[in-house]
C-alpha angles and dihedrals in degrees: 000000000000125000129204124180122216111185102305094335131093133225116192133186115209143150093240138043123263120220093214094052140069099251124214121189105220117242106142143359088264085076088072090060090046090053093052092045088056093045091049089064112078091228096073119060101168131035121182122199112206128206137144087224094053096154090055092048090048091054091048089051093052090050093046095068133041108275123215119185125211137171137205144141155234101243120204126187133206090269090059092250124140128225120238133174128209113218134156091000095304138095110246143161125250112269141130148171119304114243123227112280094015124125119229089252095051091047094051093052094045093049094049091048092048097044097042106023096229129131151212102036126184118214110219110176145328111265109183146300122255128198134208134166128219134175122241106155084312137025112276126193114214113203110194122193113209127204137187106242131186127209118194098174131100102226116129108241116244123204119241095237095189088062091055094255110148101178141015116195142170113231132191116236092252091056095054098076090066091051091053090065085071103037140089123280093241091052090049090051093050095044093046091049095046103036096031093227 
């Protein structure tokens, strides 16, 4: 199953129907527009596109819209605290657009260093990719690659103000649940998968 977030709504791609969702049997790419039309109305919170060839449909979906790739990380320090940023009124994780010629790994490290002013960072492992769609003259899919990152230093993180980041903080695992009440669905998904909250 694939998940894409659109504002506070969810679009899934699966081989079977879901009772809690508005289900669309896939026939044609026009079904993608139908799904977003439904999700744009406040009445529908979850649309599920069904196909036996779900991987094929997922690839068609990713090619149907403009795709932007980004990378970031869940950063842990030696005190077992996790790094969060506060931007645009929500708790988030450091991440940003990949630059031309960069690998996912290079991009993740660069973005964390730029947004939080800490170095050196040690990349541990790839965690997952998350997807969300936003509208900017056209629908754009943002594919974000997330990594587990370790920071052994003692520098106090500083927010990158010009990127709209107001705060950068270390949080203990037991404090994170409260932050997730004011975060984005894709961040909640990542944090729940990784930290098992």
